[in-house]
C-alpha positions in Angstrom: 68.6 87.5 156.5 66.7 88.5 159.6 68.8 88.7 162.7 68.4 85.8 165.1 68.6 88.3 168.0 68.6 92.1 168.2 68.7 94.3 171.3 69.0 97.8 169.8 72.8 97.8 170.2 73.8 94.7 168.4 72.4 92.1 165.9 73.3 88.4 166.1 73.0 86.3 163.0 73.0 82.6 163.6 73.9 80.5 160.6 73.5 76.7 160.5 76.4 75.2 158.5 77.5 71.9 157.1 76.7 68.2 157.8 77.4 68.4 161.6 74.6 70.9 162.4 77.1 73.5 163.4 76.2 77.1 164.3 78.3 80.0 163.2 77.6 83.6 164.2 78.0 87.1 163.0 77.8 89.6 165.8 77.3 93.1 164.5 77.2 96.5 166.1 73.9 98.1 164.9 75.4 101.6 164.8 78.6 101.0 162.9 77.9 97.7 161.1 81.3 96.5 162.3 81.1 92.8 163.2 82.8 89.7 164.6 82.5 86.2 163.0 82.4 83.3 165.4 83.5 79.9 164.1 84.0 78.7 160.5 82.2 75.4 159.9 81.8 73.6 156.6 79.6 75.0 153.8 80.0 78.6 155.0 78.5 80.3 152.0 75.6 81.9 153.9 78.0 82.9 156.7 80.3 84.6 154.2 77.4 86.3 152.4 76.0 87.8 155.6 79.4 88.8 157.0 80.3 90.5 153.7 77.5 93.0 154.2 79.4 94.2 157.3 82.9 95.4 158.2 84.3 92.3 159.8 86.9 93.2 162.5 87.8 89.7 163.7 87.2 86.0 163.1 87.1 84.1 166.4 87.4 80.3 166.8 85.8 78.9 170.0 87.9 75.7 169.8 89.9 73.6 167.4 87.6 70.6 166.6 87.5 69.8 162.9 83.8 70.5 162.5 84.3 74.2 163.5 87.2 74.6 161.1 86.1 72.8 157.9 85.2 76.2 156.3 88.2 78.1 157.7 90.2 78.5 154.5 87.1 79.5 152.5 86.0 82.1 155.1 89.5 83.5 155.6 90.1 83.7 151.8 86.9 85.8 151.3 87.0 87.8 154.5 90.2 89.8 155.4 90.2 90.0 159.2 92.5 88.9 162.0 91.9 85.4 163.4 91.9 84.7 167.2 91.8 81.4 169.1 92.7 80.1 172.5 96.4 79.4 172.8 96.3 75.6 173.5 94.2 75.1 170.4 96.1 77.3 168.0 98.3 74.7 166.5 95.3 73.0 164.8 94.6 76.0 162.6 95.6 75.8 158.9 97.6 79.0 159.5 99.1 80.8 162.5 96.5 82.9 164.3 96.9 86.7 164.3 96.2 86.9 168.1 95.3 84.7 171.0 92.1 84.8 173.0 92.9 85.4 176.7 90.8 86.4 179.7 90.4 90.1 179.9 91.5 90.9 176.3 88.3 92.3 174.7 87.7 92.1 171.0 85.9 95.2 169.6 83.4 95.7 166.7 82.2 99.2 166.8 80.6 99.9 170.1 80.4 96.2 171.0 83.1 94.3 173.0 83.4 90.6 173.2 85.1 89.3 176.3 86.9 85.9 175.9 86.4 83.5 178.8 88.8 80.6 179.0 86.9 77.4 179.6 89.1 74.3 179.1 87.6 70.8 179.2 86.0 70.1 175.9 89.3 71.0 174.4 92.4 72.4 176.1 91.9 75.8 174.6 88.1 76.1 174.5 87.0 79.8 174.9 83.6 81.3 175.3 82.8 84.9 174.3 80.6 87.2 176.3 78.9 90.6 175.7 76.1 92.0 177.8 73.2 89.5 178.0 74.8 87.3 175.3 77.2 84.4 175.6 78.7 82.3 172.8 79.7 78.9 174.3 81.1 76.9 171.4 80.9 73.2 172.6 81.5 74.1 176.3 77.9 74.4 177.3 74.6 73.3 175.8 71.0 73.8 177.1 71.0 70.2 178.5 74.5 70.0 179.9 78.2 70.3 179.2 79.9 69.5 175.9 81.2 66.0 175.3 84.2 65.1 177.4 87.0 62.7 176.4 87.7 61.4 180.0 86.5 61.7 183.6 89.4 64.2 184.2 88.2 66.3 181.2 84.6 66.2 182.5 85.8 67.5 185.9 87.8 70.3 184.2 84.9 71.2 182.0 82.4 71.4 184.8 84.8 73.4 186.9 85.2 75.8 183.9 81.4 76.2 183.7 80.9 76.6 187.4 83.7 79.1 188.0 83.7 81.1 184.8 80.2 81.0 183.3 77.8 80.4 186.3 79.4 83.4 188.0 78.3 85.8 185.3 75.3 88.1 185.9 71.7 86.8 185.7 69.6 87.1 182.6 72.2 85.9 180.1 71.2 83.8 177.0 73.8 81.6 175.4 74.4 80.4 171.9 76.3 77.1 171.5 78.2 75.6 168.6 75.3 73.2 167.7 71.6 73.2 168.3 69.3 75.5 170.2 70.0 78.6 172.4 70.0 78.3 176.2 69.5 80.3 179.3 72.4 80.5 181.7 70.0 80.8 184.7 68.2 77.6 183.7 71.5 75.8 183.2 72.6 76.8 186.8 69.4 75.4 188.2 69.8 72.2 186.2 73.4 71.9 187.3 72.3 72.2 191.0 70.1 69.1 190.4 73.0 67.2 188.8 75.4 68.1 191.6 73.0 66.9 194.2 73.3 63.3 192.9 76.1 60.7 193.1 77.9 59.9 189.9 80.2 57.1 188.8 83.9 57.9 189.0 84.3 57.0 185.3 81.5 59.3 184.1 82.4 61.2 180.9 81.2 61.6 177.3 77.8 63.0 176.7 76.5 64.1 180.1 73.1 65.6 180.7 72.4 67.7 183.9 69.0 66.2 184.5 69.5 62.6 183.2 73.1 61.7 184.3 
């Protein structure tokens, strides 16, 4: 499979999996072929096949919603690597994680380091993963807006996570969500500024779009 993205230092493989149009990722150091798997959706055969051509150093789960975990047991039975997830989401895994994703605790694959960024709101333990010009956002951020929120309070928390922890990252970062197309963090910042300039109902939540809500 041709990499979805390559920048000379790393290769990113984006694999669409299962009935919920999930994205899973293999992030590989080009020099060492060590890699990190991100998320384990249903029907992970292609994900396993690609990852198995590399030396997988970790399997990271962005959050604990079922559609990101339907392939967990199949992936972990075929790939022997430690599993990490944000602490508040850990209880939903079929087995206890090997480590917890926390701000500042980098996960290494060869010369590449993925930095966990805690972004609660979509779930209590949602965690994004950042390296250089690449950000893996799970269901925290999509090109059109934030992930789905279960209440107005969760939406407020989610937007604060995005503003404080993602929009403060350097310019020029592309992001790769848990479903659908890639996005540009710079474009999302501009779209959010339009959203924040408008009045919104106090009970707003669910599927929110920066430019339409």
